[in-house]
C-alpha positions as CSV (number, residue, x, y, z in Angstrom):
1,M,-3.5,7.1,-12.0
2,A,-6.2,6.8,-14.7
3,S,-5.6,8.7,-17.9
4,S,-7.5,12.0,-18.3
5,L,-9.1,10.5,-21.4
6,L,-10.8,7.8,-19.3
7,L,-13.2,10.0,-17.3
8,P,-16.1,8.5,-15.4
9,L,-19.4,9.1,-17.0
10,G,-21.3,11.9,-15.1
11,S,-18.1,13.4,-13.6
12,A,-17.5,17.1,-13.4
13,S,-14.8,16.9,-16.0
14,A,-17.1,15.1,-18.4
15,K,-19.9,17.6,-17.8
16,S,-17.4,20.5,-18.4
17,L,-16.4,18.9,-21.7
18,S,-20.0,18.7,-22.8
19,M,-20.7,22.3,-21.9
20,N,-17.7,23.5,-23.9
21,H,-19.0,21.7,-27.0
22,Q,-22.4,23.2,-26.5
23,A,-20.9,26.8,-26.1
24,I,-18.8,26.4,-29.2
25,A,-21.9,25.2,-31.2
26,R,-24.0,28.2,-30.0
27,G,-21.2,30.6,-30.9
28,K,-20.8,29.2,-34.4
29,I,-24.5,29.4,-35.0
30,R,-24.8,33.0,-33.8
31,D,-21.9,34.1,-36.1
32,L,-23.6,32.5,-39.1
33,I,-26.9,34.3,-38.4
34,V,-25.2,37.7,-38.0
35,R,-23.2,37.4,-41.3
36,C,-26.0,35.9,-43.4
37,S,-28.6,38.0,-45.2
38,S,-32.3,37.1,-45.1
39,S,-32.1,35.6,-48.6
40,E,-29.3,33.3,-47.6
41,L,-30.7,32.4,-44.2
42,S,-32.4,29.2,-45.2
43,G,-29.2,28.0,-46.9
44,K,-27.1,28.9,-44.0
45,A,-29.6,27.3,-41.6
46,L,-29.1,24.1,-43.6
47,Q,-25.4,24.4,-43.2
48,T,-25.8,25.1,-39.5
49,N,-28.0,22.0,-39.1
50,K,-25.3,20.0,-40.9
51,Y,-22.7,21.4,-38.6
52,G,-24.8,20.7,-35.6
53,D,-25.3,17.1,-36.8
54,E,-21.6,16.7,-37.2
55,L,-20.9,18.2,-33.8
56,A,-23.5,15.9,-32.3
57,L,-21.9,13.0,-34.0
58,V,-18.5,14.1,-32.6
59,R,-20.0,14.3,-29.1
60,R,-21.6,10.8,-29.5
61,R,-18.2,9.4,-30.6
62,D,-16.5,11.1,-27.6
63,V,-19.1,9.6,-25.2
64,I,-18.9,6.1,-26.9
65,G,-15.1,6.2,-26.7
66,L,-15.3,7.3,-23.1
67,A,-17.7,4.5,-22.3
68,L,-15.6,1.9,-24.0
69,G,-12.5,3.1,-22.2
70,V,-14.2,2.9,-18.8
71,S,-15.7,-0.5,-19.7
72,S,-12.2,-1.8,-20.7
73,L,-10.7,-0.6,-17.5
74,L,-13.5,-2.2,-15.4
75,T,-13.3,-5.4,-17.3
76,Q,-9.6,-5.8,-16.6
77,S,-10.2,-5.1,-12.9
78,F,-13.1,-7.6,-12.8
79,D,-10.9,-10.3,-14.6
80,A,-8.2,-9.9,-12.0
81,E,-10.6,-10.0,-9.1
82,G,-12.9,-12.7,-10.5
83,A,-10.0,-15.1,-10.6
84,G,-9.5,-14.9,-6.9
85,L,-5.9,-14.5,-6.0
86,P,-3.3,-13.6,-8.7
87,P,-1.5,-16.4,-10.5
88,E,1.1,-17.7,-8.2
89,E,4.7,-17.8,-9.2
90,K,6.1,-19.0,-5.9
91,P,8.7,-21.6,-5.1
92,R,7.3,-25.1,-4.8
93,L,8.5,-28.5,-3.8
94,C,6.6,-30.1,-6.7
95,D,6.8,-28.4,-10.1
96,D,4.7,-29.1,-13.2
97,A,6.7,-32.2,-14.2
98,C,6.4,-33.5,-10.6
99,E,2.6,-32.9,-10.7
100,K,2.3,-35.1,-13.8
101,E,4.3,-37.9,-12.3
102,L,2.4,-37.7,-9.1
103,E,-0.8,-38.6,-10.9
104,N,0.6,-42.2,-11.4
105,V,1.8,-42.5,-7.8
106,P,-0.4,-44.7,-5.6
107,M,-2.2,-43.1,-2.7
108,V,-1.6,-44.4,0.8
109,T,-4.4,-44.0,3.4
110,T,-3.7,-44.4,7.1
111,E,-6.1,-45.4,9.8
112,S,-6.5,-41.8,10.9
113,G,-7.8,-40.8,7.5
114,L,-4.5,-39.1,6.4
115,Q,-3.6,-39.7,2.8
116,Y,-0.2,-39.2,1.1
117,K,1.8,-39.8,-2.0
118,D,5.6,-40.0,-2.0
119,I,7.2,-37.6,-4.4
120,K,10.6,-39.0,-3.5
121,V,11.4,-41.7,-1.0
122,G,14.3,-40.8,1.2
123,Q,17.1,-42.9,2.6
124,G,18.2,-43.6,6.1
125,P,16.2,-43.5,9.3
126,S,12.8,-42.1,10.1
127,P,12.6,-39.5,12.9
128,P,11.9,-41.1,16.3
129,I,9.1,-39.5,18.4
130,G,10.4,-36.6,20.4
131,F,13.3,-35.8,18.0
132,Q,13.6,-32.5,16.2
133,V,13.3,-32.5,12.5
134,A,14.3,-29.8,9.9
135,A,11.8,-29.7,7.1
136,N,10.6,-27.5,4.2
137,Y,6.9,-27.3,3.5
138,V,4.4,-25.7,1.2
139,A,0.9,-25.5,2.7
140,M,-2.1,-25.2,0.3
141,V,-5.8,-25.2,0.3
142,P,-7.5,-27.9,-1.9
143,S,-7.5,-25.5,-4.9
144,G,-3.7,-25.4,-4.8
145,Q,-3.4,-21.8,-3.5
146,I,-0.6,-21.4,-1.0
147,F,-1.4,-20.1,2.4
148,D,2.0,-20.7,4.0
149,S,5.5,-21.8,2.9
150,S,8.9,-22.2,4.5
151,L,10.5,-21.8,1.0
152,E,9.2,-18.2,0.8
153,K,10.5,-17.5,4.3
154,G,13.9,-18.8,3.2
155,Q,14.5,-21.0,6.3
156,L,13.9,-24.5,7.4
157,Y,11.1,-25.3,9.8
158,I,12.4,-27.1,12.9
159,F,10.0,-28.7,15.3
160,R,9.8,-31.8,17.6
161,V,7.7,-34.6,16.1
162,G,5.1,-36.4,18.1
163,S,4.9,-33.5,20.6
164,D,1.8,-31.7,19.3
165,Q,3.9,-28.8,18.0
166,V,2.3,-28.9,14.6
167,I,-1.1,-30.1,13.3
168,K,-1.8,-33.8,13.7
169,G,-1.7,-34.6,9.9
170,L,1.7,-33.1,9.4
171,D,3.0,-34.8,12.6
172,E,1.8,-38.2,11.4
173,G,3.0,-37.7,7.9
174,I,6.6,-36.8,8.7
175,L,7.0,-39.6,11.3
176,S,7.1,-42.3,8.6
177,M,9.3,-40.3,6.2
178,K,13.1,-40.8,5.7
179,I,15.8,-38.2,5.4
180,G,15.8,-36.6,1.9
181,G,12.3,-37.7,1.2
182,K,9.5,-35.6,-0.2
183,R,5.8,-36.3,0.3
184,R,2.4,-34.8,-0.5
185,L,0.1,-35.0,2.5
186,Y,-3.7,-34.8,2.0
187,I,-4.8,-33.8,5.4
188,P,-8.5,-34.1,6.4
189,G,-10.1,-31.4,8.4
190,S,-10.1,-33.4,11.6
191,L,-6.3,-33.5,11.4
192,A,-5.7,-29.9,10.2
193,F,-7.0,-26.7,11.8
194,P,-10.2,-27.3,13.9
195,K,-10.5,-23.6,14.6
196,G,-9.4,-22.5,11.2
197,L,-6.5,-20.3,10.3
198,T,-6.3,-16.6,9.4
199,S,-3.6,-16.3,6.8
200,A,-1.5,-13.3,5.8
201,P,-3.0,-10.6,3.6
202,G,-3.4,-11.8,0.0
203,R,-3.5,-15.5,1.1
204,P,-6.5,-17.8,1.3
205,R,-8.1,-18.3,4.7
206,V,-8.4,-21.8,6.0
207,A,-11.9,-22.5,7.3
208,P,-12.4,-24.5,10.4
209,N,-12.1,-28.3,9.9
210,S,-11.4,-27.9,6.2
211,P,-8.9,-30.2,4.4
212,V,-5.5,-28.9,3.5
213,I,-2.5,-30.1,1.4
214,F,1.1,-30.1,2.5
215,D,4.1,-30.8,0.3
216,V,6.9,-31.7,2.8
217,S,10.6,-32.5,2.4
218,L,12.5,-33.9,5.4
219,E,15.9,-32.3,5.1
220,Y,17.7,-33.7,8.2
221,I,17.2,-34.8,11.8
222,P,19.4,-32.7,14.1
223,G,21.4,-34.9,16.4
224,L,20.4,-38.2,14.8
225,E,23.4,-38.1,12.4
226,V,25.8,-37.7,15.4
227,D,24.2,-40.5,17.2
228,E,24.7,-42.8,14.2
229,E,28.3,-41.9,14.0
230,E,28.7,-42.6,17.7
231,V,27.1,-46.0,17.3
232,L,29.3,-46.9,14.4
233,S,32.4,-45.8,16.4
234,L,31.3,-47.9,19.3
235,N,30.7,-50.9,17.1
236,F,34.1,-50.5,15.5
237,N,35.8,-50.2,18.9
238,F,33.9,-53.2,20.2
239,S,34.9,-55.4,17.2
240,I,38.6,-54.4,17.7
241,S,38.5,-55.3,21.4
242,L,37.1,-58.7,20.5
243,Q,40.1,-59.4,18.3
């Protein structure tokens, strides 16, 4: 709630304050006239004029202070709104140090128009088409403002790659990643949201066919680790049988 000292100009409270000052001034002048003789009237009138000038000065100071207070309040509000969304202090897959390093990482461009930079190259296999993957992601508009994030939700995003369960750019970008890898995907509008995306309150809206940026980490591929262990076990058993 705004302080009572910061009243809007022209409000009822401000008008009441002005009327009170005027009533006080009139009362003071009447008292001086009653007590003064005719011979002292001119001298007292000068004092009254001086008092009136001082009172007018006080009123002007009050109004100036009031205006400055309201101006300061509005300026702070405009500064916050003019910057768009508030400064983001949200979990990210690429921090400030990572951003600087990423400037020197070469850009890879695929035939579809997808571009990406590897923040960290993973190890092991890439996900086969049709397999589920467990990933973290931070989705941003080109300005860097986040419109969606699995990190903020506190849970991995699991989907089946190559099955049109996510946007085309994310699908293609993850298919060539390896477990433990992190990658920044620069997804063109044609591979993003053709119809646009209405984000949660306070988040930037994604316009139709506009480019987006995804930071993605491939955490694991459910089931693939088990299959690898089974293959190793079969190979081991087969080698024993040959001996």
